Legacy VTK file of the C-alpha trace (Angstrom):
# vtk DataFile Version 3.0
C-alpha trace
ASCII
DATASET POLYDATA
POINTS 102 float
5.615 10.484 -8.358
4.825 6.771 -8.227
2.187 5.347 -10.546
-0.417 2.820 -9.482
-3.172 0.452 -10.470
-5.726 -1.489 -8.456
-6.846 -5.082 -8.423
-10.641 -5.571 -8.675
-10.617 -7.049 -5.161
-9.241 -3.785 -3.816
-12.386 -1.867 -4.806
-14.626 -4.612 -3.437
-12.765 -4.329 -0.115
-12.774 -0.517 -0.289
-16.563 -0.416 -0.567
-16.837 -2.487 2.604
-14.802 0.016 4.657
-16.516 2.677 6.733
-16.019 6.316 5.816
-13.574 6.719 8.711
-11.597 3.688 7.579
-11.428 5.028 4.018
-10.062 8.338 5.329
-7.415 6.577 7.428
-6.324 4.490 4.455
-6.110 7.592 2.241
-3.832 9.279 4.798
-1.555 6.219 4.893
-1.416 6.073 1.079
-0.480 9.767 0.947
2.323 9.099 3.442
3.562 6.148 1.397
3.516 8.230 -1.792
5.356 11.084 -0.040
8.041 8.674 1.152
8.421 7.156 -2.311
8.779 10.623 -3.848
11.480 11.447 -1.300
13.237 8.158 -2.070
13.093 8.857 -5.819
14.673 12.260 -5.170
17.412 10.692 -3.042
16.324 12.464 0.152
15.161 9.333 1.939
16.471 5.768 1.943
13.470 3.893 3.344
9.779 4.161 4.166
8.759 5.654 7.507
8.484 3.017 10.246
4.937 4.099 11.171
3.573 2.594 7.940
4.845 -0.805 9.056
5.427 -2.039 5.527
6.626 -5.628 5.430
6.340 -8.722 3.292
3.305 -10.966 3.657
4.328 -14.441 4.821
3.640 -17.077 2.202
2.937 -14.535 -0.545
6.190 -13.749 -2.297
6.343 -10.201 -3.659
3.261 -9.050 -1.708
3.606 -6.435 1.016
1.299 -5.182 3.729
0.980 -1.649 5.059
-0.775 -0.759 8.312
-3.207 2.152 8.252
-4.963 1.438 11.602
-4.496 -1.009 14.504
-6.497 -3.593 12.532
-6.295 -1.903 9.145
-4.127 -3.331 6.392
-3.597 -2.764 2.696
-1.655 -5.175 0.531
0.274 -4.261 -2.572
3.024 -5.414 -4.866
5.502 -3.581 -7.043
4.816 -3.591 -10.759
7.036 -2.777 -13.704
7.930 0.905 -13.901
5.574 2.939 -16.083
7.862 5.971 -15.894
11.630 5.524 -15.611
12.878 5.772 -12.035
9.402 5.768 -10.479
7.838 2.916 -8.540
4.593 1.384 -9.758
2.240 0.147 -7.022
-0.395 -2.523 -7.564
-2.954 -2.218 -4.763
-4.373 -5.648 -4.054
-6.539 -5.702 -0.912
-7.596 -3.452 1.977
-9.423 -4.193 5.183
-8.696 -5.851 8.503
-6.134 -8.540 9.305
-8.289 -11.176 7.573
-7.228 -9.938 4.113
-3.766 -11.354 4.798
-5.185 -14.860 4.540
-5.858 -14.217 0.818
-3.413 -11.469 -0.265
LINES 1 103
102 0 1 2 3 4 5 6 7 8 9 10 11 12 13 14 15 16 17 18 19 20 21 22 23 24 25 26 27 28 29 30 31 32 33 34 35 36 37 38 39 40 41 42 43 44 45 46 47 48 49 50 51 52 53 54 55 56 57 58 59 60 61 62 63 64 65 66 67 68 69 70 71 72 73 74 75 76 77 78 79 80 81 82 83 84 85 86 87 88 89 90 91 92 93 94 95 96 97 98 99 100 101
């Protein structure tokens, strides 16, 4: 099971989301975590395409994940806290505008 931490900006962004947006983001995070668990177990080699995870241009090591047509969350990978398990650092969440300051 991957471990995680959050940047202070993430919670600021989170509080600005509507209840529906928060639910959609939670579903996407659960899907990401499920995929990572499957990858750790060797049953999957990549994340599902529907999450649309890709690198953020101009922000080396920062990735974006789609959770709605105009919903994004940015994250980076941190040092493993438990051997063999990814560590996620959640950075921002919101609409496409967050990509201007990942």
